[in-house]
N, C-alpha and C positions, 0 to 999 in steps of 0.2 A: 110702319111700326118696326122697331129694330128686331132683327132676327126673323121677321115674318117670311121673307123670301126663302130662307133656309128651311123653315118649318113646312112650307107647302110643297117642298120637293121630296118630302119623306113620307113613304107609305100612302095610306088612304088620303091624307090631307093634301097631297100634291095635286089633286083634281079640283080643288076649290071647295068653297062652302056650299055651293048650290046643289051638289050631289051628296045624298046621304051616304054615310059610311057603310061599306059592305054590300052595296047594291049593284056592284059590277060596273063601276066607273071605268071607262075604256079609253085607250089611247088610239092613235090613228090606225094601228093595225088591228083594232077590235079587241085588244086584251089589256087588262090593267096589271099584268104581271109578266115577267120574263120567263118563258118556259125553255128549259134546256132541251137541246135536240136529242133524239133517241140515240142510245149507245149502239155502236156497230156490233154485229154478232161476233166477229173475230177482230181482234186488235193486236196484230203481231208486234207492233211497236212498243206495246206495254212491257214486253219481255225484256226490253233493253233499258227500261227506266228504273232508276233507284226508288222513286216514289211508289212504284208498283210493289216492290219487295218490302219496302218499309211498311206499307199498308198491310201486307200479309203477316209481317212480324207483329204488328199491332193487334191484329185479330188473334194470333196465337197467344200472345201474352195476356190479352184481356180474357180469353176463354179459359186459359190456365188459371188465372186468379179467380175467375168466377167459380170454377169447379172446386178449387181448393177451399175457399171460404164456405160455399154452400154445402158441400159434402160434410165438412167438419161440423157445421150447424145441425144438419140432419142427424149425424151420428151422436152429437151431444144430447139431442132430444130423445133419441132411441135408447141411450144409455141410462137416462134418469128413470128411476122407479116411480117417481111422483111427478105428475104434470105441473104441480105448483112450484117445483124446484127447478124448473127449466123454462126456456122461452116458449115452448109449445108450438102448436101449428102456426099461430100468429107470428111467432118469432122466425120460423122458417120462411114464411111468406115475406116478411120484412127483409130477411137476409137476401133472398133472391131478387126482390124488387129493388132494394137499396144498392146491391152490387151492380145491377143493370144500370141504374141511374148513374152511379159513379163512373162505371167503365164506359158507358156511352158518352158521357161528358168528356172523359179523358181522351177517347179515341175518335170522336166525331170528326175532328179536323184532320185526321190522318187517313183513316180507312172508311169513315162514315159511321163507325161504331155499330156494326151489325151484331157480332157475338152470337149469332144464331143462323144456322143454314136455312131455316125457314124464312127468315127475313131476307137473306141474300137471294134465295130462290124467287121470292115474291118480287123483289126489285129487278131481278133479271127478266121475269115475265112482263114487267112494266117497262122494259127497255131502258132501265136506269143503269144497268151494268152490262158489260160485254160478257160473252161466254167464257173468255179467257180469265177474266177477273173473278167471275162467279165460281168457277172450278177451283181456282187458287185459294179463294177465301174459304170455301167449304173444307178443303183439305187442311188448311191451317187451323181452322176452328176445331175440327175433329181431333187433330194432333194435340192441340192445346188442351182439349178436354181430357184426352187420354192421359197426358202427362200430369195434369192437375190431380186427377183421381189416383194416379200411380204414386205421386208424392205423398198424398194422404195415407195411402196404404203402406208406403215405406216408413213413415213416421210412426204409424200405429197399426202394425200388421195384425196383431192379435185382436185388437178391438175392431179393426176394419172387417174382418171375417165374421165376427160375432154380431156386429151391429148392422150388417147388411150393406155397408159400403155406399149408402146413399143411392142405390140402384132403384129404378122405378119398377114396381110390381103392382099387379091388380089386386085390390083389396077384396076380402071375402064379402060375398053378397052381391057382387057386381059381375055382369057378364062382359065378354069381350066387346060386344056391341055398345054397352054402356061406356066402357073405357074409350073406345074408338070415337064415339060421339063427343065425349068430354074433351078429348084431345083436339079434335077438329075445331070445335067451337072456341076452345081456349086459344088455339094458335091463330084462328081467324081474328079474334079480338086483339091479339098482340100485333099482328101484321097490319090490321086496319088502323090501329093507333099510330103505328110507325108512319104509314102513308099520310094520315091526317096531320100529324105533328110536323111533318117535313114538307107539306104541300106549299108550292110556290104561291098559290092563290092566297093562302092564309097569311103569308108573310107580307103580301102586298096590301090586302084589304083590311087586315086586322093588326097592322103595325102598332096601333095605339094600345093593344093588349099585350103586355110583356109576358110571353110564354116561353119557357126554356124547354126545348124539345125533349131532352132526356127525362124530364120530370113526369109528363104523362105516360111515357113509355115504361118507366120504372114502376109507376103506380098501376098501370095495366097488368104488369107481371105480378105485382103483389096481390091484386084482386083475383086474378085467375088462379093463383096458388091457393088462396083461401077457399075457392070453390071446388077445386079438383084434387087437392092433396088427399082427401078421404077416399077418392076413387082410384087414381093411378099413381099418386105421389106427385103428379104434375110433371109431364114431359115438356111439351110445347117448344122444346129445343132439342133437335136431333143430336147435336154434338154433346150436350149434357147427358142425355140418355145413353148414347153410345159409349162415351168415356167411362161412366160409372159401371155400365154393364160389362164391358170388356175386362175391366180390372177386377171387378167382383167375381165374374165368371162362375156362376152357380146355376143349378138346374132351374130355379124359379125365374131366372132371367134368360130366356131362350131366344137367341138372336134370330133363329129361323121362324119364330112366332110373331115377329114384329110386322106391322102393317104400314105400308106407305099410304099416307092419308091425303085426301083432297083438301084444298083450302090453302094453297101456297105453303105446304108443310110436309115434313116427314115425321109423323108422330108414331112412336113405338109402343105397342101394347104387348106385354108378355103373354106367353101361351099357357103358363101354369099359375093358377091363382091359389094354390094350396097353402102358400106361406102367408099370404095376406098382409104383407108389410104396408103400412100407411104412408111411408115416406119413400 
């Protein structure tokens, strides 16, 4: 049949019809997928490669745009006296999830589309990145977040101070343990989704299912925000929390009170809940 030879070379179909799809059809080496070798701990040659710096620039720009759009969205909701006249919590969640979807799609081919030190750190632990690239990405992500929040403050200095600057704070009625737990679980969901959506096994065995990796990642961010905005305003991204907190620089956002969390993440919990901002 015309085209059949080409069809069986693609994805799960390449192993013939006698093996059910997704049941671990194997090649001669015992695997039905091509696994990338572990990244070296140190890779000095990366420092002389333009692609290395291009990837860092992509992470900077993506995190910059992420903070710019999302902080403005949070401030717009905080400014409105009536929930019905603004996008509300759902709109904030869509803003964060939608921006992650768009930015991961734009930068995946350049830097991998991390836009989050927790994701970068998780991939480093899985030996997907070298320590050199991990440190460079995290630095560029944090710088991009700081610049994104700073541009918002520069455009709306008076409103920025009054509306909280999009900084994460613990809401009234929740303890630090509540916030810490919410951030750990929320960040685990995000990192787990990233690993699942980019798994080489999935690409090989489920090639008949067209899944765009940025879509489940962005949707996971959306869902986590719906759950944890009422608790901490949702961090799950150390660069986002750091950038907004440094630029806002008020007592209710105490850098010394932040906690480094388990779960492939750096989740920040403020030490003062007296203000009780929801976003």
